C-alpha positions in Angstrom: 71.9 -266.5 88.0 71.9 -269.4 85.7 72.1 -267.0 82.6 74.7 -264.7 84.3 77.1 -267.7 84.4 76.3 -268.5 80.8 77.1 -265.1 79.5 80.2 -264.9 81.7 81.1 -268.1 80.4 80.4 -267.2 76.7 82.3 -264.0 77.3 85.4 -265.8 78.6 85.1 -268.3 75.4 84.9 -265.3 73.2 88.1 -263.7 74.7 89.9 -267.0 74.6 89.1 -267.4 70.9 90.5 -264.0 69.9 93.6 -264.3 71.7 94.2 -267.7 70.0 93.4 -266.0 66.6 96.0 -263.3 67.3 98.5 -265.9 68.2 97.8 -267.9 64.9 98.1 -264.8 62.9 101.6 -264.1 64.2 104.0 -264.3 61.2 107.1 -266.7 61.5 110.1 -266.9 59.0 109.6 -269.3 56.2 113.5 -270.0 56.0 116.3 -269.7 58.2 119.5 -268.5 56.8 122.8 -268.8 59.3 125.6 -266.8 58.8 128.8 -268.3 60.0 132.1 -266.4 60.9 135.1 -268.6 61.1 138.6 -267.4 62.1 141.6 -269.5 61.4 144.7 -269.3 63.8 148.0 -270.6 62.7 150.1 -272.0 65.5 153.5 -270.1 65.4 155.8 -272.9 66.3 154.4 -274.6 62.9 155.1 -272.4 59.9 153.9 -275.0 57.8 150.3 -274.6 59.0 150.0 -278.4 60.3 148.7 -276.7 63.5 145.7 -274.6 62.8 142.9 -274.1 64.9 139.8 -272.4 64.3 137.0 -270.4 65.8 133.7 -269.4 64.7 130.1 -268.4 65.5 126.9 -268.1 63.6 124.1 -265.8 63.6 120.6 -265.7 61.7 118.1 -262.9 62.1 115.2 -265.5 60.9 116.2 -267.6 63.8 115.7 -264.6 66.1 112.5 -263.6 64.5 111.4 -267.3 64.9 112.1 -267.1 68.6 110.4 -264.0 69.2 107.3 -265.2 67.4 107.1 -268.3 69.5 107.5 -266.1 72.8 104.5 -263.8 71.8 102.6 -267.0 70.4 103.0 -268.7 73.7 102.2 -265.8 75.8 99.0 -265.3 73.9 98.2 -269.0 74.2 98.8 -269.1 77.8 96.1 -266.4 78.5 93.8 -267.9 76.0 93.9 -271.1 78.0 93.3 -269.2 81.3 90.3 -267.5 79.9 89.2 -271.2 78.5 89.6 -272.5 81.9 87.3 -269.6 83.4 84.9 -270.3 80.5 84.5 -274.0 81.6 84.1 -273.2 85.1 81.4 -270.5 84.3 79.7 -273.2 82.3 79.7 -275.8 85.0 78.3 -273.2 87.4 75.7 -272.8 84.9 75.0 -276.4 84.4 75.0 -276.9 88.2 72.3 -274.0 88.7 70.2 -275.3 86.1 70.3 -278.8 88.0 69.4 -277.4 91.3 66.5 -274.8 89.9 64.6 -278.0 88.5 
């Protein structure tokens, strides 16, 4: 029974390591270009341009890629952490079984 707990613990640890390896291999952008679009609106009451308002927004493909990469890494790391917890429980059971068998 002790060896089954050890094998189970090792299997969970191996699976966790593989998930963390996959998470570490996810590519993230090395630079972040932001494209900003600005629209100037002149107030019709002031033709001299003294009242100008501006609206704008920015976009960045790289920031979207980074966000998606972080989501994927987070999911893999969370699963790996759960498997690591199972591994620790399995190892604890193996140690307990060894202690009571002696």
